[in-house]
C-alpha positions in Angstrom: 27.7 -37.5 -15.4 29.5 -34.8 -13.4 31.6 -33.8 -16.4 28.6 -33.5 -18.7 26.7 -31.5 -16.0 29.7 -29.2 -15.7 29.8 -28.7 -19.5 26.1 -27.9 -19.7 26.4 -25.3 -16.9 29.5 -23.8 -18.5 27.7 -23.4 -21.8 24.9 -21.4 -20.1 27.4 -19.3 -18.1 29.5 -18.5 -21.2 26.3 -17.5 -23.1 25.1 -15.2 -20.4 28.5 -13.6 -20.0 28.9 -13.1 -23.8 25.4 -11.5 -23.8 26.5 -9.2 -21.0 29.7 -8.2 -22.9 27.6 -7.6 -26.0 25.2 -5.3 -24.0 28.0 -3.5 -22.4 29.7 -3.0 -25.8 26.5 -1.2 -27.1 26.8 1.5 -24.4 30.6 1.8 -24.8 30.2 2.1 -28.6 27.6 4.8 -28.1 30.1 7.0 -26.2 32.3 7.2 -29.2 29.4 7.6 -31.6 28.0 10.6 -29.5 31.4 12.3 -29.7 31.6 11.7 -33.5 28.1 13.0 -34.1 28.8 16.1 -32.0 31.7 16.8 -34.3 29.7 16.4 -37.5 31.4 13.1 -38.5 30.9 12.1 -42.1 29.0 15.3 -42.7 26.1 14.1 -40.5 24.6 17.3 -39.1 22.6 16.8 -35.9 21.7 19.3 -33.1 22.9 18.8 -29.6 19.4 17.8 -28.5 19.1 15.2 -31.2 22.5 13.7 -30.2 21.4 13.5 -26.5 18.1 12.0 -27.6 19.9 9.3 -29.6 22.2 8.6 -26.6 19.3 8.2 -24.2 16.7 6.6 -26.5 18.0 3.0 -26.1 17.7 3.2 -22.4 14.1 4.6 -22.7 13.0 2.0 -25.3 14.5 -0.6 -22.9 11.3 -0.1 -20.9 9.2 -1.4 -23.9 11.5 -4.4 -24.1 11.0 -5.0 -20.4 7.2 -5.0 -21.0 7.8 -8.0 -23.2 10.0 -9.9 -20.8 6.9 -11.7 -19.3 6.9 -13.9 -22.4 9.8 -15.7 -20.6 7.2 -17.1 -18.2 5.3 -18.6 -21.1 8.1 -19.9 -23.5 10.9 -20.5 -21.0 14.4 -19.1 -20.6 16.1 -20.6 -23.7 13.7 -19.3 -26.3 13.5 -15.9 -24.6 17.3 -15.4 -24.9 17.1 -16.3 -28.6 14.1 -14.0 -29.1 15.7 -10.9 -27.5 19.1 -11.5 -29.2 17.5 -10.9 -32.6 16.9 -7.1 -32.3 20.5 -6.7 -31.1 21.7 -8.3 -34.4 19.3 -6.1 -36.4 20.6 -3.0 -34.5 24.1 -3.4 -35.7 23.0 -3.9 -39.3 20.9 -0.7 -39.2 23.6 1.3 -37.5 26.2 0.3 -40.0 24.2 2.0 -42.8 22.8 4.8 -40.6 23.2 8.4 -41.8 20.0 10.1 -40.6 18.5 11.0 -37.3 15.6 8.5 -38.0 18.0 5.7 -38.7 20.0 6.3 -35.5 16.8 6.3 -33.5 15.6 3.0 -35.1 19.0 1.5 -34.2 18.8 2.6 -30.6 15.2 1.5 -30.4 16.3 -2.0 -31.3 19.1 -1.9 -28.8 16.6 -1.0 -26.1 14.3 -3.9 -27.0 17.2 -6.3 -26.3 19.3 -4.6 -23.6 16.3 -3.9 -21.4 15.2 -7.5 -21.1 18.7 -8.8 -20.8 19.4 -6.6 -17.8 16.9 -8.9 -16.0 17.3 -12.1 -18.0 21.0 -12.4 -17.4 20.4 -12.1 -13.6 17.5 -14.5 -13.7 19.5 -16.9 -15.8 22.5 -17.0 -13.4 20.2 -17.2 -10.4 18.3 -20.2 -11.8 21.1 -22.1 -13.5 23.7 -22.0 -10.7 24.0 -23.4 -7.2 23.8 -21.2 -4.0 27.5 -21.7 -3.4 28.6 -20.1 -6.7 25.5 -17.9 -7.4 26.8 -14.6 -5.8 30.2 -14.6 -7.5 28.7 -15.6 -10.9 26.0 -13.0 -10.6 28.8 -10.5 -10.0 30.7 -11.8 -13.0 27.7 -11.6 -15.4 26.3 -8.3 -14.0 29.5 -6.4 -13.4 32.7 -7.8 -14.9 31.4 -8.8 -18.3 29.4 -5.6 -19.0 32.4 -3.5 -17.8 34.7 -5.4 -20.2 32.3 -4.9 -23.1 32.0 -1.2 -22.1 35.8 -0.7 -21.9 36.2 -2.3 -25.3 33.5 0.0 -26.7 35.0 3.1 -25.1 38.6 2.5 -26.0 38.1 1.2 -29.6 35.5 4.0 -30.1 38.3 6.5 -29.6 40.7 4.7 -31.9 38.4 3.1 -34.6 35.6 4.7 -36.6 32.3 4.0 -35.0 30.8 2.5 -38.2 33.6 0.0 -38.6 33.2 -0.9 -34.9 29.6 -2.1 -35.5 31.0 -5.2 -37.1 32.5 -6.3 -33.8 29.1 -5.9 -32.0 27.4 -7.8 -34.9 29.7 -10.8 -34.5 29.1 -11.1 -30.8 25.4 -10.7 -31.1 25.1 -13.5 -33.8 27.1 -15.9 -31.5 24.8 -15.4 -28.5 21.8 -15.6 -30.7 22.6 -19.3 -31.5 24.2 -20.6 -28.3 20.9 -21.0 -26.3 19.8 -23.6 -28.9 22.1 -26.0 -27.0 20.9 -25.2 -23.5 19.0 -27.3 -21.0 15.8 -25.5 -19.9 15.9 -23.8 -16.4 14.9 -26.3 -13.7 13.4 -23.5 -11.6 11.1 -22.5 -14.5 10.1 -26.1 -15.1 9.2 -26.5 -11.4 7.2 -23.3 -11.4 5.1 -24.8 -14.2 4.5 -28.1 -12.4 6.8 -30.1 -14.7 8.6 -31.8 -11.8 9.9 -34.8 -13.7 11.5 -32.6 -16.3 12.7 -30.3 -13.6 14.5 -33.2 -11.8 16.1 -34.4 -15.1 17.2 -30.9 -16.0 18.6 -30.2 -12.5 20.7 -33.4 -12.6 22.0 -32.6 -16.1 23.1 -29.1 -15.0 24.2 -29.7 -11.4 25.0 -33.4 -11.1 23.8 -35.8 -8.4 26.1 -35.0 -5.4 24.4 -34.8 -1.9 24.3 -31.0 -1.9 22.6 -30.9 -5.3 20.1 -33.6 -4.3 19.2 -31.5 -1.2 18.7 -28.3 -3.3 16.5 -30.3 -5.8 14.5 -31.7 -2.9 13.8 -28.2 -1.5 12.9 -26.9 -4.9 10.4 -29.6 -5.7 9.0 -29.7 -2.2 8.4 -26.0 -2.0 6.9 -25.7 -5.5 4.7 -28.8 -5.0 3.2 -27.4 -1.8 2.8 -23.9 -3.4 0.9 -25.4 -6.3 -1.4 -27.5 -4.1 -2.1 -24.5 -2.0 -2.7 -22.5 -5.2 -5.4 -25.0 -6.3 -7.0 -24.9 -2.9 -7.1 -21.1 -3.1 -8.2 -21.1 -6.7 -5.0 -19.5 -7.8 -4.0 -21.6 -10.8 -2.5 -19.0 -13.1 0.5 -16.6 -12.6 -1.9 -13.6 -13.2 -4.2 -14.8 -10.3 -1.2 -15.3 -8.1 0.0 -11.8 -8.9 -3.4 -10.4 -8.0 -3.2 -12.3 -4.7 0.3 -11.0 -4.1 -1.0 -7.4 -4.3 -2.8 -8.1 -1.1 0.3 -9.3 0.7 2.6 -7.2 2.8 5.7 -9.0 1.6 5.0 -8.0 -2.0 4.9 -4.3 -1.3 8.0 -4.6 0.9 9.8 -6.1 -2.1 8.6 -3.3 -4.3 9.8 -0.6 -1.8 13.1 -2.4 -1.7 13.2 -2.2 -5.5 12.6 1.5 -5.3 15.6 2.0 -3.1 17.8 -0.3 -5.2 17.0 1.6 -8.4 17.5 5.0 -6.6 21.0 3.9 -5.5 21.7 2.4 -8.9 20.9 5.7 -10.6 22.5 8.0 -8.1 25.8 6.1 -8.2 26.2 7.1 -11.8 26.8 3.8 -13.6 24.3 4.3 -16.5 25.3 7.9 -17.1 29.0 7.3 -17.2 28.7 4.1 -19.4 26.7 6.0 -22.0 28.4 9.4 -21.9 31.9 8.7 -20.6 34.0 10.7 -23.1 31.6 13.7 -22.9 31.7 13.7 -19.1 35.5 13.4 -18.9 36.0 16.2 -21.4 33.7 18.4 -19.3 35.4 17.5 -16.0 39.0 17.9 -17.2 38.5 20.7 -19.7 40.7 18.8 -22.2 39.6 17.3 -25.5 42.6 14.8 -25.4 40.7 12.3 -23.2 42.1 8.9 -24.5 44.5 8.5 -21.6 41.9 9.7 -19.1 39.3 7.2 -20.5 41.8 4.4 -20.3 42.6 5.2 -16.7 39.0 5.5 -15.5 37.8 2.5 -17.5 40.7 0.5 -16.3 39.9 1.3 -12.7 36.2 0.4 -13.2 37.3 -3.0 -14.6 39.6 -3.5 -11.6 36.7 -2.7 -9.3 34.4 -5.2 -11.0 37.1 -7.9 -10.9 37.7 -7.1 -7.3 34.0 -7.6 -6.6 34.3 -11.3 -7.4 37.0 -11.7 -4.8 35.2 -9.6 -2.1 31.9 -11.4 -2.6 33.7 -14.7 -2.1 35.4 -13.6 1.0 32.8 -11.4 2.8 29.1 -11.3 3.5 26.8 -9.4 1.3 25.8 -6.9 4.0 29.3 -6.1 5.1 30.5 -5.6 1.5 27.6 -3.2 0.8 27.9 -1.0 3.8 31.7 -0.8 4.0 32.2 0.0 0.3 29.1 2.2 0.0 30.2 4.5 2.8 33.8 4.7 1.4 32.5 5.5 -2.1 30.3 8.3 -0.6 33.3 9.9 1.1 35.3 9.8 -2.1 32.4 11.4 -4.0 32.2 14.2 -1.5 36.0 14.9 -1.9 35.5 14.9 -5.7 32.7 17.5 -5.3 35.0 19.7 -3.2 37.8 19.4 -5.8 35.4 20.3 -8.7 34.1 23.3 -6.8 37.7 24.7 -6.4 39.2 23.3 -9.6 41.6 25.2 -11.9 43.1 24.6 -15.3 46.4 23.1 -14.1 47.2 19.6 -15.5 47.9 18.2 -12.0 44.3 19.2 -10.9 42.8 17.5 -14.0 44.6 14.3 -12.9 43.4 14.7 -9.3 39.8 14.8 -10.6 40.3 11.8 -12.9 42.0 9.7 -10.1 39.3 10.5 -7.6 36.7 9.5 -10.2 38.6 6.3 -10.9 38.9 5.4 -7.2 35.2 6.1 -6.8 34.3 3.7 -9.6 36.7 1.1 -8.2 34.9 1.1 -4.9 31.3 1.4 -6.2 31.9 -1.3 -8.7 33.6 -3.6 -6.2 30.8 -3.4 -3.6 27.4 -1.7 -4.0 26.7 -2.4 -7.6 27.4 -6.2 -7.5 25.3 -6.5 -4.3 22.4 -4.6 -6.0 22.6 -6.8 -9.1 22.7 -9.9 -6.9 19.5 -8.8 -5.1 17.8 -8.0 -8.4 18.3 -11.7 -9.3 17.3 -13.1 -6.0 14.5 -11.3 -4.2 11.4 -12.0 -6.3 9.5 -15.4 -6.3 10.1 -17.7 -9.2 6.5 -17.8 -10.6 6.2 -14.0 -10.4 9.7 -13.0 -11.2 9.0 -11.7 -14.8 5.8 -10.0 -13.8 7.6 -8.2 -11.0 10.2 -7.1 -13.5 7.4 -5.7 -15.6 5.8 -3.9 -12.7 9.0 -2.3 -11.7 9.9 -1.2 -15.2 8.7 2.4 -14.5 11.4 2.5 -11.8 13.9 1.5 -14.4 12.6 4.2 -16.7 12.8 6.8 -13.9 16.4 5.8 -13.2 17.3 6.2 -16.9 15.6 9.6 -17.1 17.4 10.8 -13.9 20.8 9.4 -15.1 20.8 10.6 -18.8 17.8 12.6 -20.0 18.0 15.1 -17.1 21.7 15.0 -16.7 22.5 18.1 -18.8 19.8 20.0 -16.9 21.2 19.1 -13.5 24.7 19.9 -14.5 23.6 23.3 -15.9 21.7 24.1 -12.7 24.1 23.0 -10.1 27.4 22.0 -11.8 29.0 18.6 -11.4 30.0 19.3 -7.8 26.3 20.0 -6.9 25.1 16.9 -8.8 27.6 14.6 -7.0 26.7 16.0 -3.6 23.0 15.5 -4.3 23.7 11.9 -5.5 25.7 11.3 -2.3 22.7 12.3 -0.2 20.4 9.9 -2.1 22.9 7.1 -1.6 23.2 7.7 2.2 19.4 7.5 2.5 19.4 4.2 0.5 22.1 2.7 2.6 20.1 3.5 5.8 17.1 1.7 4.4 19.2 -1.4 3.4 20.8 -1.5 6.9 17.3 -1.8 8.4 15.6 -4.1 5.9 18.2 -6.2 4.0 18.8 -9.8 5.2 22.0 -11.8 4.5 21.3 -13.9 1.4 24.8 -15.3 0.7 24.8 -19.1 0.4 21.0 -19.4 0.6 18.9 -21.2 -2.0 16.3 -19.2 -4.0 13.6 -21.1 -2.0 15.2 -20.1 1.3 15.4 -16.4 0.2 11.8 -16.5 -1.0 10.7 -18.1 2.2 12.4 -15.4 4.3 10.8 -12.5 2.4 7.4 -14.1 2.7 7.6 -15.5 6.3 10.8 -14.0 7.9 12.1 -17.6 8.2 14.8 -19.1 6.0 13.9 -22.7 7.1 11.8 -24.0 4.2 11.0 -27.4 5.9 9.8 -25.6 9.0 7.6 -23.2 7.0 6.1 -26.1 5.0 5.3 -28.0 8.1 2.6 -25.4 9.0 -0.4 -25.3 6.8 -1.2 -21.6 7.4 2.3 -20.6 6.4 2.2 -22.6 3.2 -0.6 -20.3 2.0 1.6 -17.3 2.7 4.0 -18.6 0.1 1.5 -18.0 -2.7 
């Protein structure tokens, strides 16, 4: 039984990581495509504005994909993964034959329809299919290491191999993770949220086994969801939509939304999206050299080291300690980088100083703040409202994208890279201050305990459920 449970869990984890690699590859591939289009590759003539619009459009259309992610609340996690893998497959087919601005935009539109939802679905999948003991490290793996690996492959191969040929690699990966969810077991958390407690118990045992720890986690899951649904009937809140309307009146809900605002603000200011999409362009601007293969390899390599290091650090330290120690260190490095950029010259050694500082910055920020933020995205919202909350916070996602990519050239033109980095550092300092005041330690806690804390400021689910008035606060 334990061996079968392990195999089922491994299949889900492999699928989620392959999906994350595939999504990371789409952004890494775009970096090489942007450079090729700027140089008029294959006689394709596009303006600079058209190229930047192509580069940013997938991230903008991702918002539309996120609007559709609530379907996961209706059809379950398995079929949702299959559904959103389909446009990613179609994207690579369209891109392989693309020669016009319209075709490139269709391709990036399809990418957004898939990548936007997967940004949430991968986190939700890991959070719901894994145990509290391994959840944090696996969230870091699927949200940081796998996308970074896909991004690196896209960046480096994009410098060496023609972008059109490289689409076949993306197509192969997308086809695989389109079919793998057919062999999944449905999420026990989703089944419990729908009142299918017998199916939930069967699925939980098939995925996690029947050891004492798993039995206790299953008991808490069923006990909490049973009480919530009984309270929901008493309060005439039988649908997810009615529960969402009720949540609008609760303080905890708006506290979570505000936390999401700060999470997205930090996410955008730290520069992950901008660098993932426009890495070769940014490196060429910063170094003043068009021979950026080695620079790309160095910085991408350090990003990957940082993401791998995050798995070790998350296992060894608390979430709060990792966030604040690495976040403050990353800010200091970014300030030093800003000073160097302000006084930079054309000497080769100075170019390497800039690249090395940027590399160390991405080591630190990918080892600490980013994995913590991704973990929180997967943990903080209640099960029955998780997808609706993703939908409601999608404008924050859009704002992050616009800040990171669409307005990036304007910010650089107005204040230079040194000014941009200083401004971002200020934003990150403010966000860290908020997290210090509001963020609890969630490592090792079940999703039910975390939900209980954000709603009642008490991690003890049994204690909360022993008081009738507090049960109603869980709705």
